[in-house]
BALOBA-1460 file (C-alpha; in Angstrom, 3 decimals):
// residues 352
<rec num="1" residu="m" x="0.000" y="0.000" z="0.000"/>
<rec num="2" residu="v" x="2.815" y="2.433" z="0.893"/>
<rec num="3" residu="a" x="4.673" y="1.673" z="-2.340"/>
<rec num="4" residu="k" x="1.495" y="2.180" z="-4.345"/>
<rec num="5" residu="r" x="0.843" y="5.485" z="-2.606"/>
<rec num="6" residu="k" x="4.390" y="6.701" z="-3.300"/>
<rec num="7" residu="r" x="4.069" y="5.685" z="-6.940"/>
<rec num="8" residu="h" x="0.794" y="7.599" z="-7.213"/>
<rec num="9" residu="l" x="2.398" y="10.717" z="-5.754"/>
<rec num="10" residu="s" x="5.400" y="10.439" z="-8.070"/>
<rec num="11" residu="e" x="3.022" y="10.379" z="-11.050"/>
<rec num="12" residu="y" x="0.663" y="13.059" z="-9.752"/>
<rec num="13" residu="i" x="3.355" y="15.685" z="-9.094"/>
<rec num="14" residu="p" x="4.760" y="15.706" z="-12.672"/>
<rec num="15" residu="r" x="1.190" y="16.023" z="-14.005"/>
<rec num="16" residu="k" x="0.640" y="19.063" z="-11.794"/>
<rec num="17" residu="w" x="3.901" y="20.604" z="-13.018"/>
<rec num="18" residu="k" x="2.972" y="19.958" z="-16.644"/>
<rec num="19" residu="a" x="-0.468" y="21.498" z="-16.105"/>
<rec num="20" residu="s" x="1.092" y="24.539" z="-14.407"/>
<rec num="21" residu="a" x="3.657" y="24.950" z="-17.198"/>
<rec num="22" residu="r" x="0.936" y="24.761" z="-19.841"/>
<rec num="23" residu="d" x="-1.202" y="27.202" z="-17.872"/>
<rec num="24" residu="t" x="1.610" y="29.732" z="-17.429"/>
<rec num="25" residu="s" x="2.578" y="29.478" z="-21.095"/>
<rec num="26" residu="l" x="-1.002" y="30.217" z="-22.052"/>
<rec num="27" residu="l" x="-1.074" y="33.165" z="-19.671"/>
<rec num="28" residu="l" x="2.004" y="34.649" z="-21.314"/>
<rec num="29" residu="n" x="0.385" y="34.159" z="-24.693"/>
<rec num="30" residu="e" x="-2.781" y="35.888" z="-23.486"/>
<rec num="31" residu="f" x="-0.741" y="38.959" z="-22.535"/>
<rec num="32" residu="r" x="1.312" y="39.211" z="-25.696"/>
<rec num="33" residu="g" x="-0.800" y="42.281" z="-26.594"/>
<rec num="34" residu="p" x="0.325" y="44.494" z="-23.685"/>
<rec num="35" residu="v" x="3.908" y="43.236" z="-23.991"/>
<rec num="36" residu="s" x="3.944" y="43.974" z="-27.727"/>
<rec num="37" residu="f" x="2.450" y="47.421" z="-27.154"/>
<rec num="38" residu="f" x="5.090" y="48.201" z="-24.560"/>
<rec num="39" residu="a" x="7.900" y="47.073" z="-26.870"/>
<rec num="40" residu="l" x="6.519" y="49.135" z="-29.757"/>
<rec num="41" residu="a" x="6.144" y="52.160" z="-27.481"/>
<rec num="42" residu="v" x="9.784" y="51.934" z="-26.385"/>
<rec num="43" residu="l" x="11.078" y="51.407" z="-29.926"/>
<rec num="44" residu="g" x="8.754" y="53.950" z="-31.553"/>
<rec num="45" residu="l" x="9.157" y="56.745" z="-29.044"/>
<rec num="46" residu="g" x="12.889" y="56.038" z="-28.779"/>
<rec num="47" residu="s" x="13.292" y="56.370" z="-32.552"/>
<rec num="48" residu="l" x="11.198" y="59.551" z="-32.611"/>
<rec num="49" residu="y" x="13.208" y="61.014" z="-29.744"/>
<rec num="50" residu="f" x="16.440" y="60.224" z="-31.583"/>
<rec num="51" residu="l" x="15.276" y="62.004" z="-34.771"/>
<rec num="52" residu="i" x="13.969" y="65.035" z="-32.848"/>
<rec num="53" residu="a" x="17.240" y="65.274" z="-30.897"/>
<rec num="54" residu="i" x="19.191" y="65.447" z="-34.157"/>
<rec num="55" residu="e" x="16.820" y="68.054" z="-35.588"/>
<rec num="56" residu="l" x="16.998" y="70.234" z="-32.464"/>
<rec num="57" residu="k" x="20.773" y="69.998" z="-32.257"/>
<rec num="58" residu="e" x="20.786" y="67.940" z="-29.059"/>
<rec num="59" residu="p" x="21.900" y="64.626" z="-30.577"/>
<rec num="60" residu="l" x="22.512" y="61.459" z="-28.644"/>
<rec num="61" residu="g" x="25.413" y="59.119" z="-29.167"/>
<rec num="62" residu="s" x="23.337" y="56.516" z="-31.061"/>
<rec num="63" residu="w" x="19.848" y="55.224" z="-31.798"/>
<rec num="64" residu="a" x="20.431" y="52.447" z="-29.242"/>
<rec num="65" residu="e" x="21.097" y="55.084" z="-26.578"/>
<rec num="66" residu="a" x="17.736" y="56.683" z="-27.337"/>
<rec num="67" residu="i" x="15.966" y="53.329" z="-26.971"/>
<rec num="68" residu="y" x="17.761" y="52.666" z="-23.711"/>
<rec num="69" residu="l" x="16.812" y="56.117" z="-22.457"/>
<rec num="70" residu="m" x="13.101" y="55.463" z="-23.146"/>
<rec num="71" residu="l" x="13.357" y="52.122" z="-21.365"/>
<rec num="72" residu="t" x="14.931" y="53.629" z="-18.260"/>
<rec num="73" residu="l" x="12.391" y="56.468" z="-18.257"/>
<rec num="74" residu="t" x="9.648" y="53.854" z="-18.009"/>
<rec num="75" residu="f" x="10.892" y="52.999" z="-14.522"/>
<rec num="76" residu="l" x="11.709" y="56.619" z="-13.617"/>
<rec num="77" residu="q" x="15.423" y="55.850" z="-13.842"/>
<rec num="78" residu="s" x="16.721" y="58.348" z="-16.397"/>
<rec num="79" residu="s" x="20.128" y="57.490" z="-17.886"/>
<rec num="80" residu="g" x="20.559" y="60.847" z="-19.626"/>
<rec num="81" residu="n" x="20.590" y="64.572" z="-18.862"/>
<rec num="82" residu="f" x="17.333" y="66.476" z="-18.815"/>
<rec num="83" residu="p" x="17.023" y="68.176" z="-22.261"/>
<rec num="84" residu="s" x="16.716" y="71.923" z="-22.647"/>
<rec num="85" residu="h" x="14.123" y="71.933" z="-25.435"/>
<rec num="86" residu="p" x="10.433" y="71.668" z="-24.354"/>
<rec num="87" residu="i" x="9.537" y="69.137" z="-27.084"/>
<rec num="88" residu="m" x="12.202" y="66.743" z="-25.871"/>
<rec num="89" residu="q" x="11.191" y="67.337" z="-22.262"/>
<rec num="90" residu="v" x="7.726" y="65.974" z="-23.084"/>
<rec num="91" residu="f" x="9.236" y="62.524" z="-23.587"/>
<rec num="92" residu="f" x="10.566" y="62.525" z="-20.009"/>
<rec num="93" residu="f" x="6.984" y="62.879" z="-18.726"/>
<rec num="94" residu="l" x="5.154" y="60.908" z="-21.403"/>
<rec num="95" residu="m" x="7.222" y="57.730" z="-21.405"/>
<rec num="96" residu="p" x="6.733" y="56.887" z="-17.699"/>
<rec num="97" residu="l" x="2.961" y="57.282" z="-18.117"/>
<rec num="98" residu="v" x="2.775" y="55.098" z="-21.218"/>
<rec num="99" residu="g" x="5.167" y="52.442" z="-19.960"/>
<rec num="100" residu="l" x="3.998" y="52.189" z="-16.380"/>
<rec num="101" residu="g" x="0.337" y="52.325" z="-17.370"/>
<rec num="102" residu="t" x="0.729" y="49.472" z="-19.842"/>
<rec num="103" residu="l" x="2.891" y="47.316" z="-17.594"/>
<rec num="104" residu="a" x="0.784" y="47.942" z="-14.483"/>
<rec num="105" residu="q" x="-2.422" y="46.868" z="-16.217"/>
<rec num="106" residu="g" x="-0.812" y="43.842" z="-17.820"/>
<rec num="107" residu="l" x="0.914" y="42.688" z="-14.640"/>
<rec num="108" residu="a" x="-2.236" y="43.198" z="-12.565"/>
<rec num="109" residu="d" x="-4.348" y="41.098" z="-14.925"/>
<rec num="110" residu="f" x="-1.587" y="38.490" z="-15.170"/>
<rec num="111" residu="g" x="-1.320" y="38.206" z="-11.397"/>
<rec num="112" residu="i" x="-5.085" y="37.896" z="-10.930"/>
<rec num="113" residu="l" x="-5.334" y="35.081" z="-13.457"/>
<rec num="114" residu="l" x="-2.131" y="33.367" z="-12.320"/>
<rec num="115" residu="f" x="-3.032" y="33.184" z="-8.652"/>
<rec num="116" residu="n" x="-6.793" y="32.752" z="-9.056"/>
<rec num="117" residu="r" x="-6.942" y="29.984" z="-11.647"/>
<rec num="118" residu="r" x="-9.948" y="28.285" z="-10.083"/>
<rec num="119" residu="a" x="-12.103" y="31.382" z="-10.582"/>
<rec num="120" residu="r" x="-11.563" y="31.539" z="-14.339"/>
<rec num="121" residu="n" x="-14.539" y="31.432" z="-16.623"/>
<rec num="122" residu="k" x="-15.619" y="29.125" z="-19.415"/>
<rec num="123" residu="e" x="-13.569" y="31.025" z="-21.983"/>
<rec num="124" residu="w" x="-10.389" y="30.369" z="-20.039"/>
<rec num="125" residu="e" x="-11.084" y="26.637" z="-19.770"/>
<rec num="126" residu="m" x="-11.605" y="26.602" z="-23.538"/>
<rec num="127" residu="a" x="-8.321" y="28.438" z="-24.040"/>
<rec num="128" residu="v" x="-6.472" y="25.878" z="-21.922"/>
<rec num="129" residu="a" x="-8.132" y="23.035" z="-23.854"/>
<rec num="130" residu="s" x="-6.950" y="24.573" z="-27.125"/>
<rec num="131" residu="t" x="-3.339" y="23.792" z="-26.133"/>
<rec num="132" residu="f" x="-4.033" y="20.022" z="-26.083"/>
<rec num="133" residu="s" x="-3.291" y="17.582" z="-28.890"/>
<rec num="134" residu="k" x="-3.672" y="13.795" z="-29.163"/>
<rec num="135" residu="h" x="-5.804" y="13.989" z="-26.053"/>
<rec num="136" residu="t" x="-8.989" y="12.362" z="-24.761"/>
<rec num="137" residu="i" x="-12.304" y="14.227" z="-24.645"/>
<rec num="138" residu="l" x="-14.566" y="13.012" z="-21.835"/>
<rec num="139" residu="v" x="-18.259" y="13.912" z="-22.054"/>
<rec num="140" residu="g" x="-20.076" y="13.695" z="-18.737"/>
<rec num="141" residu="l" x="-18.497" y="14.449" z="-15.358"/>
<rec num="142" residu="g" x="-20.775" y="12.281" z="-13.247"/>
<rec num="143" residu="h" x="-19.462" y="9.708" z="-10.826"/>
<rec num="144" residu="l" x="-18.416" y="7.323" z="-13.608"/>
<rec num="145" residu="g" x="-16.995" y="10.158" z="-15.704"/>
<rec num="146" residu="f" x="-14.921" y="11.456" z="-12.812"/>
<rec num="147" residu="r" x="-13.532" y="7.975" z="-12.043"/>
<rec num="148" residu="v" x="-12.621" y="7.572" z="-15.718"/>
<rec num="149" residu="a" x="-10.931" y="11.004" z="-15.730"/>
<rec num="150" residu="s" x="-8.985" y="10.051" z="-12.591"/>
<rec num="151" residu="k" x="-7.854" y="6.762" z="-14.148"/>
<rec num="152" residu="l" x="-6.760" y="8.531" z="-17.330"/>
<rec num="153" residu="a" x="-4.841" y="11.085" z="-15.254"/>
<rec num="154" residu="e" x="-3.103" y="8.239" z="-13.409"/>
<rec num="155" residu="m" x="-2.162" y="6.819" z="-16.818"/>
<rec num="156" residu="d" x="-0.671" y="10.218" z="-17.749"/>
<rec num="157" residu="e" x="-3.278" y="10.792" z="-20.473"/>
<rec num="158" residu="s" x="-4.259" y="14.371" z="-21.373"/>
<rec num="159" residu="v" x="-7.988" y="14.900" z="-20.776"/>
<rec num="160" residu="v" x="-10.526" y="17.625" z="-21.581"/>
<rec num="161" residu="v" x="-13.989" y="17.312" z="-20.001"/>
<rec num="162" residu="i" x="-17.302" y="18.620" z="-21.369"/>
<rec num="163" residu="d" x="-20.296" y="18.792" z="-19.026"/>
<rec num="164" residu="l" x="-23.179" y="21.243" z="-19.056"/>
<rec num="165" residu="n" x="-23.809" y="21.261" z="-15.294"/>
<rec num="166" residu="p" x="-21.002" y="19.536" z="-13.380"/>
<rec num="167" residu="s" x="-21.277" y="19.325" z="-9.625"/>
<rec num="168" residu="a" x="-19.148" y="21.845" z="-7.769"/>
<rec num="169" residu="d" x="-17.141" y="19.144" z="-5.969"/>
<rec num="170" residu="l" x="-16.317" y="17.124" z="-9.101"/>
<rec num="171" residu="f" x="-15.563" y="20.304" z="-11.060"/>
<rec num="172" residu="k" x="-13.098" y="21.440" z="-8.395"/>
<rec num="173" residu="s" x="-11.496" y="17.999" z="-8.140"/>
<rec num="174" residu="a" x="-11.002" y="17.840" z="-11.909"/>
<rec num="175" residu="q" x="-9.403" y="21.283" z="-11.928"/>
<rec num="176" residu="d" x="-7.113" y="20.236" z="-9.073"/>
<rec num="177" residu="m" x="-5.847" y="17.445" z="-11.351"/>
<rec num="178" residu="g" x="-5.092" y="19.982" z="-14.096"/>
<rec num="179" residu="i" x="-8.060" y="18.859" z="-16.236"/>
<rec num="180" residu="p" x="-9.932" y="21.680" z="-18.023"/>
<rec num="181" residu="v" x="-13.720" y="21.401" z="-17.715"/>
<rec num="182" residu="i" x="-15.785" y="23.113" z="-20.427"/>
<rec num="183" residu="q" x="-19.304" y="23.811" z="-19.170"/>
<rec num="184" residu="d" x="-21.330" y="23.375" z="-22.339"/>
<rec num="185" residu="d" x="-23.725" y="21.068" z="-24.145"/>
<rec num="186" residu="a" x="-21.590" y="18.482" z="-25.957"/>
<rec num="187" residu="t" x="-24.274" y="18.029" z="-28.625"/>
<rec num="188" residu="r" x="-23.392" y="21.520" z="-29.858"/>
<rec num="189" residu="p" x="-20.653" y="21.531" z="-32.526"/>
<rec num="190" residu="a" x="-19.061" y="24.580" z="-30.873"/>
<rec num="191" residu="a" x="-18.554" y="22.624" z="-27.622"/>
<rec num="192" residu="l" x="-16.749" y="19.801" z="-29.405"/>
<rec num="193" residu="e" x="-14.628" y="22.261" z="-31.367"/>
<rec num="194" residu="s" x="-13.661" y="24.140" z="-28.196"/>
<rec num="195" residu="a" x="-12.509" y="20.831" z="-26.673"/>
<rec num="196" residu="g" x="-10.192" y="20.247" z="-29.647"/>
<rec num="197" residu="i" x="-12.157" y="17.507" z="-31.402"/>
<rec num="198" residu="a" x="-10.085" y="17.882" z="-34.593"/>
<rec num="199" residu="s" x="-6.818" y="16.988" z="-32.816"/>
<rec num="200" residu="a" x="-8.176" y="14.550" z="-30.213"/>
<rec num="201" residu="k" x="-7.368" y="10.846" z="-30.401"/>
<rec num="202" residu="t" x="-10.296" y="9.542" z="-28.334"/>
<rec num="203" residu="i" x="-13.728" y="10.648" z="-27.153"/>
<rec num="204" residu="i" x="-15.412" y="8.928" z="-24.205"/>
<rec num="205" residu="l" x="-19.169" y="9.387" z="-23.767"/>
<rec num="206" residu="c" x="-20.245" y="8.792" z="-20.171"/>
<rec num="207" residu="s" x="-23.580" y="10.584" z="-19.966"/>
<rec num="208" residu="q" x="-26.695" y="8.630" z="-18.913"/>
<rec num="209" residu="n" x="-28.546" y="9.494" z="-22.121"/>
<rec num="210" residu="d" x="-28.027" y="6.808" z="-24.781"/>
<rec num="211" residu="s" x="-29.434" y="8.902" z="-27.624"/>
<rec num="212" residu="a" x="-27.301" y="11.901" z="-26.683"/>
<rec num="213" residu="n" x="-24.205" y="9.706" z="-26.462"/>
<rec num="214" residu="l" x="-24.876" y="8.303" z="-29.931"/>
<rec num="215" residu="q" x="-25.578" y="11.761" z="-31.366"/>
<rec num="216" residu="i" x="-22.304" y="13.144" z="-29.981"/>
<rec num="217" residu="a" x="-20.374" y="10.078" z="-31.178"/>
<rec num="218" residu="l" x="-21.594" y="10.522" z="-34.762"/>
<rec num="219" residu="k" x="-20.802" y="14.248" z="-34.698"/>
<rec num="220" residu="a" x="-17.322" y="13.523" z="-33.344"/>
<rec num="221" residu="r" x="-16.676" y="11.093" z="-36.204"/>
<rec num="222" residu="s" x="-17.870" y="13.686" z="-38.735"/>
<rec num="223" residu="y" x="-15.321" y="16.231" z="-37.423"/>
<rec num="224" residu="n" x="-12.530" y="13.697" z="-36.905"/>
<rec num="225" residu="p" x="-12.982" y="10.469" z="-38.903"/>
<rec num="226" residu="d" x="-9.966" y="8.854" z="-37.205"/>
<rec num="227" residu="i" x="-11.074" y="9.490" z="-33.635"/>
<rec num="228" residu="q" x="-11.622" y="6.467" z="-31.411"/>
<rec num="229" residu="v" x="-15.080" y="6.427" z="-29.817"/>
<rec num="230" residu="v" x="-15.736" y="4.814" z="-26.427"/>
<rec num="231" residu="i" x="-19.433" y="5.050" z="-25.636"/>
<rec num="232" residu="r" x="-21.509" y="4.150" z="-22.592"/>
<rec num="233" residu="i" x="-24.716" y="2.359" z="-23.589"/>
<rec num="234" residu="f" x="-27.167" y="0.859" z="-21.094"/>
<rec num="235" residu="d" x="-28.646" y="-1.644" z="-23.554"/>
<rec num="236" residu="e" x="-26.138" y="-4.474" z="-24.028"/>
<rec num="237" residu="d" x="-27.547" y="-5.594" z="-27.392"/>
<rec num="238" residu="f" x="-27.458" y="-2.008" z="-28.646"/>
<rec num="239" residu="a" x="-23.835" y="-1.751" z="-27.487"/>
<rec num="240" residu="h" x="-22.835" y="-4.748" z="-29.588"/>
<rec num="241" residu="a" x="-24.777" y="-3.385" z="-32.583"/>
<rec num="242" residu="l" x="-22.892" y="-0.063" z="-32.365"/>
<rec num="243" residu="h" x="-19.578" y="-1.892" z="-32.303"/>
<rec num="244" residu="d" x="-20.487" y="-3.977" z="-35.343"/>
<rec num="245" residu="q" x="-21.964" y="-1.120" z="-37.390"/>
<rec num="246" residu="f" x="-19.770" y="1.880" z="-36.530"/>
<rec num="247" residu="g" x="-16.670" y="0.374" z="-34.948"/>
<rec num="248" residu="f" x="-17.379" y="2.153" z="-31.652"/>
<rec num="249" residu="t" x="-16.066" y="0.668" z="-28.428"/>
<rec num="250" residu="a" x="-19.512" y="0.418" z="-26.854"/>
<rec num="251" residu="l" x="-19.668" y="-0.658" z="-23.205"/>
<rec num="252" residu="s" x="-22.974" y="-1.674" z="-21.703"/>
<rec num="253" residu="a" x="-24.248" y="-1.020" z="-18.200"/>
<rec num="254" residu="t" x="-22.870" y="-4.364" z="-17.021"/>
<rec num="255" residu="e" x="-19.377" y="-3.326" z="-18.106"/>
<rec num="256" residu="m" x="-19.291" y="0.176" z="-16.608"/>
<rec num="257" residu="a" x="-16.005" y="0.034" z="-14.731"/>
<rec num="258" residu="a" x="-13.746" y="3.080" z="-14.925"/>
<rec num="259" residu="p" x="-10.560" y="1.071" z="-15.675"/>
<rec num="260" residu="v" x="-12.261" y="-0.489" z="-18.714"/>
<rec num="261" residu="f" x="-13.178" y="2.919" z="-20.126"/>
<rec num="262" residu="a" x="-9.703" y="4.273" z="-19.431"/>
<rec num="263" residu="a" x="-7.878" y="1.359" z="-21.035"/>
<rec num="264" residu="a" x="-10.236" y="1.391" z="-24.030"/>
<rec num="265" residu="a" x="-9.549" y="5.118" z="-24.447"/>
<rec num="266" residu="a" x="-5.825" y="4.357" z="-24.528"/>
<rec num="267" residu="g" x="-6.421" y="2.143" z="-27.558"/>
<rec num="268" residu="m" x="-6.641" y="-1.350" z="-26.084"/>
<rec num="269" residu="d" x="-9.141" y="-4.048" z="-26.997"/>
<rec num="270" residu="v" x="-9.699" y="-4.861" z="-23.348"/>
<rec num="271" residu="t" x="-12.021" y="-6.989" z="-21.238"/>
<rec num="272" residu="n" x="-13.852" y="-5.998" z="-18.091"/>
<rec num="273" residu="p" x="-11.388" y="-6.176" z="-15.152"/>
<rec num="274" residu="i" x="-11.463" y="-8.819" z="-12.474"/>
<rec num="275" residu="s" x="-10.150" y="-8.339" z="-8.951"/>
<rec num="276" residu="v" x="-7.317" y="-10.644" z="-7.899"/>
<rec num="277" residu="e" x="-6.234" y="-10.042" z="-4.290"/>
<rec num="278" residu="g" x="-7.361" y="-6.429" z="-4.552"/>
<rec num="279" residu="q" x="-5.659" y="-5.757" z="-7.898"/>
<rec num="280" residu="q" x="-7.713" y="-4.972" z="-11.001"/>
<rec num="281" residu="l" x="-6.536" y="-7.066" z="-13.974"/>
<rec num="282" residu="s" x="-7.807" y="-7.107" z="-17.559"/>
<rec num="283" residu="l" x="-7.031" y="-9.213" z="-20.602"/>
<rec num="284" residu="a" x="-6.130" y="-7.026" z="-23.591"/>
<rec num="285" residu="r" x="-5.229" y="-7.622" z="-27.220"/>
<rec num="286" residu="m" x="-2.692" y="-5.599" z="-29.213"/>
<rec num="287" residu="t" x="-0.736" y="-5.878" z="-32.467"/>
<rec num="288" residu="i" x="2.955" y="-4.957" z="-32.385"/>
<rec num="289" residu="n" x="3.683" y="-2.095" z="-34.780"/>
<rec num="290" residu="h" x="6.592" y="-2.640" z="-37.185"/>
<rec num="291" residu="d" x="8.318" y="0.600" z="-36.086"/>
<rec num="292" residu="s" x="7.524" y="0.075" z="-32.407"/>
<rec num="293" residu="t" x="10.216" y="-0.022" z="-29.737"/>
<rec num="294" residu="l" x="8.686" y="-3.345" z="-28.703"/>
<rec num="295" residu="a" x="9.586" y="-4.996" z="-32.008"/>
<rec num="296" residu="g" x="12.732" y="-7.073" z="-31.518"/>
<rec num="297" residu="r" x="12.239" y="-7.292" z="-27.749"/>
<rec num="298" residu="t" x="11.747" y="-10.585" z="-25.971"/>
<rec num="299" residu="v" x="8.636" y="-11.645" z="-24.101"/>
<rec num="300" residu="g" x="10.654" y="-11.678" z="-20.880"/>
<rec num="301" residu="f" x="11.851" y="-8.096" z="-21.442"/>
<rec num="302" residu="v" x="8.289" y="-6.825" z="-21.940"/>
<rec num="303" residu="e" x="6.946" y="-8.710" z="-18.928"/>
<rec num="304" residu="d" x="9.743" y="-7.534" z="-16.613"/>
<rec num="305" residu="n" x="9.703" y="-3.891" z="-17.716"/>
<rec num="306" residu="y" x="5.936" y="-3.385" z="-17.908"/>
<rec num="307" residu="h" x="4.941" y="-5.666" z="-14.997"/>
<rec num="308" residu="l" x="2.380" y="-7.709" z="-16.914"/>
<rec num="309" residu="n" x="2.058" y="-11.153" z="-18.479"/>
<rec num="310" residu="i" x="1.958" y="-12.089" z="-22.162"/>
<rec num="311" residu="v" x="-0.266" y="-15.157" z="-22.355"/>
<rec num="312" residu="f" x="-0.631" y="-15.559" z="-26.090"/>
<rec num="313" residu="v" x="1.202" y="-14.668" z="-29.332"/>
<rec num="314" residu="r" x="-0.205" y="-15.084" z="-32.847"/>
<rec num="315" residu="y" x="2.059" y="-14.739" z="-35.885"/>
<rec num="316" residu="d" x="1.931" y="-15.951" z="-39.513"/>
<rec num="317" residu="h" x="-1.385" y="-17.722" z="-38.839"/>
<rec num="318" residu="h" x="0.213" y="-19.655" z="-35.963"/>
<rec num="319" residu="s" x="-0.694" y="-19.341" z="-32.304"/>
<rec num="320" residu="e" x="1.588" y="-19.830" z="-29.313"/>
<rec num="321" residu="m" x="0.166" y="-20.085" z="-25.811"/>
<rec num="322" residu="h" x="2.364" y="-19.082" z="-22.858"/>
<rec num="323" residu="p" x="5.413" y="-18.063" z="-24.955"/>
<rec num="324" residu="t" x="8.846" y="-18.473" z="-23.395"/>
<rec num="325" residu="d" x="10.786" y="-15.513" z="-22.040"/>
<rec num="326" residu="s" x="13.300" y="-15.755" z="-24.900"/>
<rec num="327" residu="r" x="10.638" y="-15.544" z="-27.605"/>
<rec num="328" residu="l" x="11.289" y="-12.454" z="-29.816"/>
<rec num="329" residu="l" x="8.347" y="-10.191" z="-30.675"/>
<rec num="330" residu="k" x="8.149" y="-8.917" z="-34.240"/>
<rec num="331" residu="g" x="6.125" y="-6.284" z="-36.020"/>
<rec num="332" residu="g" x="2.728" y="-7.707" z="-36.928"/>
<rec num="333" residu="d" x="2.602" y="-10.135" z="-33.999"/>
<rec num="334" residu="m" x="-0.703" y="-10.060" z="-32.138"/>
<rec num="335" residu="i" x="-0.304" y="-10.524" z="-28.398"/>
<rec num="336" residu="a" x="-2.748" y="-11.057" z="-25.552"/>
<rec num="337" residu="i" x="-1.676" y="-9.449" z="-22.283"/>
<rec num="338" residu="l" x="-2.906" y="-9.734" z="-18.710"/>
<rec num="339" residu="g" x="-2.277" y="-6.634" z="-16.614"/>
<rec num="340" residu="g" x="-3.645" y="-3.560" z="-14.913"/>
<rec num="341" residu="p" x="-5.008" y="-0.550" z="-16.877"/>
<rec num="342" residu="e" x="-1.971" y="1.582" z="-16.049"/>
<rec num="343" residu="q" x="0.530" y="-1.039" z="-17.227"/>
<rec num="344" residu="l" x="-1.513" y="-1.699" z="-20.365"/>
<rec num="345" residu="s" x="-1.593" y="2.014" z="-21.124"/>
<rec num="346" residu="h" x="2.203" y="2.333" z="-20.851"/>
<rec num="347" residu="l" x="2.608" y="-0.622" z="-23.185"/>
<rec num="348" residu="i" x="0.327" y="0.820" z="-25.865"/>
<rec num="349" residu="h" x="2.069" y="4.205" z="-25.631"/>
<rec num="350" residu="d" x="5.406" y="2.588" z="-26.356"/>
<rec num="351" residu="n" x="3.849" y="0.534" z="-29.132"/>
<rec num="352" residu="d" x="2.637" y="3.759" z="-30.791"/>
């Protein structure tokens, strides 16, 4: 238990740092306007001051000196003598007002947003989501949706959530994990676009409305034909029909376990987990990519480094149960693996 807790903390802290880095980068991008205006003011007024100084016979040593003078005037730290001509004197009063006014407003807004991230509005959550790529979109932040989001976060997957009316507690918990939550109706095209549907790799539909889930799934495929769809369907027969007709990973009410959704979102053909001495294990199927780092590795290497078991290998129309540790894996081999959702996710990441 202690080792598991330490491992969870070691994974959670880097995620928080990555979320903070992304957030701060976006903040800087949001304030490129004031920064650009300030730079243009220094360069423009410095150049004008330099030309006027030459015209009025009070020249400076160089254009760079004029720019530096404007910059120091911004902070009321003049690096030059006070000019004798009234026109040039105006710059000594104007530049501090322009510079300090621009910087003060920009820094104030930056500080408010930086230190009050939880109070940001829908537009900010959408802006954060726009920085994601190859991520998972999760529709529905109910109890199942939140457990799925938590599992995906543990697997180091990037997640964007869409929910029209999330509960305050689940909304706050998702934000604490660095997951942006867009409060909108996912059936609206604008909501899917704001979540980055065009660049997402997977969409998971966890709402309790089967028809809404299907509607959103079809819209997602129309915007991103390559997106993987994992859909929650209460009718088991309907779930199988969706898989056969559309290729959706449709999980019925009897299969609604968060690890199954999370592993399916990571790209695994995975079974419902079983509990063995408190550990959740699933049987998954995967084909080794030809350019994968797993190609050329032995079964023993994969089992030791990913902490799972390879129980079956199929290659060239031949099947091999319980392959030996020395058996080499090649591109095109289909393997069946027994392991936890987190281990399975790491394996599929390396296979990609």
